[in-house]
C-alpha positions as CSV (number, residue, x, y, z in Angstrom):
1,M,68.5,-2.0,-65.2
2,I,67.4,-5.4,-64.0
3,K,67.4,-7.8,-67.0
4,D,66.8,-11.2,-65.5
5,I,65.9,-12.3,-61.9
6,K,67.7,-15.6,-61.1
7,K,67.1,-16.3,-57.5
8,V,64.9,-14.7,-54.8
9,A,64.5,-15.7,-51.1
10,I,62.5,-14.0,-48.2
11,K,64.8,-13.5,-45.2
12,N,64.0,-11.7,-42.0
13,G,61.1,-9.9,-43.7
14,G,63.2,-8.6,-46.6
15,L,64.7,-10.2,-49.7
16,V,68.0,-11.8,-50.8
17,I,68.2,-11.6,-54.5
18,T,70.4,-12.6,-57.4
19,Y,69.8,-10.9,-60.8
20,D,71.5,-9.8,-64.0
21,D,72.0,-6.0,-64.1
22,Y,72.2,-4.6,-67.6
23,K,74.6,-1.7,-68.1
24,S,73.5,0.2,-71.2
25,E,76.4,2.6,-71.2
26,G,78.9,-0.3,-71.7
27,D,76.4,-2.8,-73.2
28,Y,77.3,-5.5,-70.7
29,T,75.5,-7.5,-67.9
30,D,76.7,-8.0,-64.3
31,E,75.4,-10.6,-61.9
32,V,74.3,-8.9,-58.7
33,N,73.7,-10.4,-55.3
34,R,71.8,-8.2,-52.9
35,T,70.5,-8.5,-49.4
36,C,67.6,-6.0,-48.9
37,P,66.4,-5.4,-45.3
38,Q,63.3,-3.4,-46.3
39,I,60.1,-5.3,-45.4
40,I,58.3,-6.8,-48.4
41,H,55.0,-5.5,-49.6
42,P,51.9,-7.6,-49.0
43,D,51.4,-7.9,-52.8
44,L,54.9,-9.6,-53.0
45,Q,53.9,-11.9,-50.1
46,L,50.7,-12.8,-51.9
47,A,52.5,-13.6,-55.1
48,F,54.8,-16.0,-53.1
49,D,51.8,-17.6,-51.4
50,K,50.2,-18.4,-54.8
51,L,53.2,-20.7,-55.5
52,K,52.1,-23.0,-52.6
53,A,49.6,-24.9,-54.8
54,H,52.4,-25.7,-57.3
55,V,54.7,-27.0,-54.5
56,V,51.9,-29.2,-53.3
57,C,51.2,-30.6,-56.7
58,V,54.7,-31.1,-58.0
59,C,55.8,-32.7,-54.7
60,E,52.8,-34.9,-54.7
61,M,51.6,-33.9,-51.3
62,P,48.3,-35.3,-50.0
63,E,46.7,-31.8,-50.5
64,M,47.1,-32.1,-54.2
65,N,43.8,-34.1,-54.3
66,N,42.0,-30.9,-53.3
67,I,43.6,-28.8,-56.1
68,D,42.2,-28.3,-59.6
69,E,42.2,-25.6,-62.2
70,S,39.2,-23.8,-60.6
71,N,40.9,-23.1,-57.2
72,L,44.6,-23.1,-58.2
73,D,44.7,-19.4,-57.6
74,T,42.9,-19.3,-54.3
75,I,43.8,-22.6,-52.6
76,H,46.8,-20.9,-50.9
77,E,44.4,-19.5,-48.3
78,E,43.8,-23.0,-47.1
79,L,47.4,-24.2,-47.2
80,K,48.4,-22.6,-43.9
81,N,51.0,-25.3,-43.2
82,I,52.9,-24.5,-46.4
83,V,55.4,-21.5,-46.5
84,V,57.2,-20.6,-49.7
85,T,60.5,-18.9,-49.0
86,G,62.2,-18.6,-52.3
87,F,62.6,-19.7,-55.9
88,S,65.4,-20.1,-58.5
89,I,64.8,-19.6,-62.3
90,G,66.8,-21.5,-64.8
91,G,67.0,-22.6,-68.4
92,S,65.9,-20.6,-71.4
93,D,63.3,-20.6,-74.1
94,E,61.5,-24.0,-74.2
95,S,63.7,-25.3,-71.4
96,A,63.0,-22.4,-69.0
97,G,61.6,-23.3,-65.6
98,V,61.8,-22.9,-61.8
99,S,62.6,-24.7,-58.7
100,I,60.9,-23.5,-55.4
101,V,62.1,-23.7,-51.8
102,A,59.4,-24.1,-49.2
103,Q,58.6,-25.4,-45.7
104,R,56.0,-27.7,-44.3
105,L,55.0,-26.7,-40.8
106,L,54.5,-29.8,-38.6
107,K,53.1,-30.4,-35.2
108,G,55.2,-29.4,-32.2
109,S,56.7,-26.4,-34.0
110,K,58.8,-28.6,-36.3
111,V,59.6,-27.5,-39.8
112,L,60.1,-29.8,-42.8
113,P,62.2,-28.3,-45.6
114,V,60.6,-28.9,-49.0
115,N,62.4,-28.4,-52.3
116,M,60.2,-28.5,-55.3
117,P,62.3,-30.0,-58.2
118,F,63.1,-27.9,-61.3
119,T,60.0,-27.9,-63.3
120,Q,59.9,-26.6,-66.9
121,Y,57.1,-24.1,-67.9
122,E,56.3,-26.2,-71.0
123,S,56.5,-29.5,-69.1
124,E,54.0,-32.1,-70.4
125,D,54.3,-34.0,-67.1
126,Y,52.9,-31.1,-65.0
127,P,49.3,-30.1,-66.0
128,F,49.6,-26.6,-64.4
129,S,52.9,-25.7,-66.0
130,S,51.6,-22.6,-67.8
131,E,49.9,-21.4,-64.6
132,L,53.2,-22.0,-62.8
133,Q,54.9,-19.7,-65.3
134,L,52.3,-17.0,-64.8
135,A,52.7,-17.3,-61.0
136,V,56.4,-16.9,-61.1
137,E,56.2,-13.9,-63.5
138,A,53.9,-12.3,-60.9
139,C,56.6,-12.8,-58.3
140,E,59.2,-11.3,-60.7
141,Y,57.0,-8.3,-61.3
142,E,56.6,-7.6,-57.5
143,V,60.4,-8.2,-56.9
144,K,61.2,-5.6,-59.6
145,E,58.7,-3.2,-58.0
146,Y,60.4,-3.7,-54.8
147,L,63.9,-3.1,-56.2
148,E,63.3,-0.4,-58.7
149,N,60.3,1.5,-57.3
150,G,60.7,1.1,-53.6
151,K,57.4,-0.9,-53.2
152,F,58.0,-1.9,-49.6
153,G,55.8,-3.0,-46.7
154,V,55.6,-1.0,-43.5
155,K,57.1,-2.1,-40.2
156,Q,54.6,-1.9,-37.4
157,S,56.9,0.4,-35.5
158,E,56.9,2.8,-38.4
159,M,53.1,3.2,-38.5
160,E,51.8,6.4,-37.1
161,F,50.2,5.2,-34.0
162,A,50.7,6.3,-30.4
163,P,53.7,4.6,-28.8
164,H,52.9,1.2,-27.3
165,S,53.0,0.8,-23.5
166,D,55.7,-1.6,-22.2
167,E,53.1,-4.3,-21.7
168,E,51.7,-3.9,-25.2
169,A,55.3,-4.1,-26.7
170,R,55.8,-7.3,-24.7
171,N,52.5,-8.7,-26.0
172,I,53.5,-7.9,-29.7
173,A,56.9,-9.4,-29.3
174,E,55.4,-12.6,-27.7
175,A,52.8,-12.9,-30.5
176,E,55.5,-12.5,-33.2
177,N,57.7,-15.2,-31.5
178,T,54.9,-17.7,-30.9
179,G,52.7,-17.1,-33.9
180,E,49.7,-16.6,-31.6
181,N,47.1,-14.1,-32.7
182,L,47.7,-10.8,-30.8
183,T,44.0,-10.3,-29.9
184,E,43.7,-13.9,-28.6
185,L,46.9,-13.5,-26.6
186,K,45.6,-10.4,-24.9
187,K,42.3,-12.0,-24.1
188,R,44.1,-15.0,-22.6
189,K,46.3,-12.8,-20.5
190,G,43.4,-10.6,-19.5
191,S,41.5,-13.6,-18.3
192,G,44.5,-14.7,-16.3
193,K,44.8,-11.3,-14.6
194,K,41.0,-11.4,-13.8
195,K,41.3,-14.8,-12.1
196,K,44.3,-13.6,-10.2
197,A,42.5,-10.5,-9.0
198,E,39.5,-12.6,-7.9
199,T,41.8,-14.9,-6.0
200,E,43.4,-12.0,-4.2
201,V,40.0,-10.6,-3.2
202,V,38.9,-13.9,-1.8
203,A,42.1,-14.2,0.2
204,E,41.5,-10.9,1.8
205,F,38.3,-12.2,3.3
């Protein structure tokens, strides 16, 4: 049984996790490190996304001026350039807290690593410390659902759709690699094909 989650990171769509596993038959606890390839559920991704606001505030990023108690739980939808990739829990009782690993996406496809320093849940220096604790606990809950109850996401290839054509498969791969919206990518390519066809027709005359 999972007793305490210590560290979680999203990697290749799955999770890398360190946790304490309690063995009731021997009344002892093992530290377990697991790499899980199963795709995370959207609820788990959402829980991670809701840590963005805390990264911004604790790291004193410019966006912190747009964050207050009223939008703390929803501002993640606007923080498109912040990606939370993991967290580590430490301390106990009144000293318990968390450090968060994130990335800031820059222009030109550059990525700036961001490490939110360890912040205690009862810190008087951070006005949203109790909200931070609740956000981390929501992540812990979803991680346990993932590990213990098989609450996974679904790979697109596993969805019960008709097989993609070669062209559709190439479009999906390109969209995943570039981050471009698949619909917009297909429109762009379709427009290019139309112009090419029109050019060929003119050339025939």
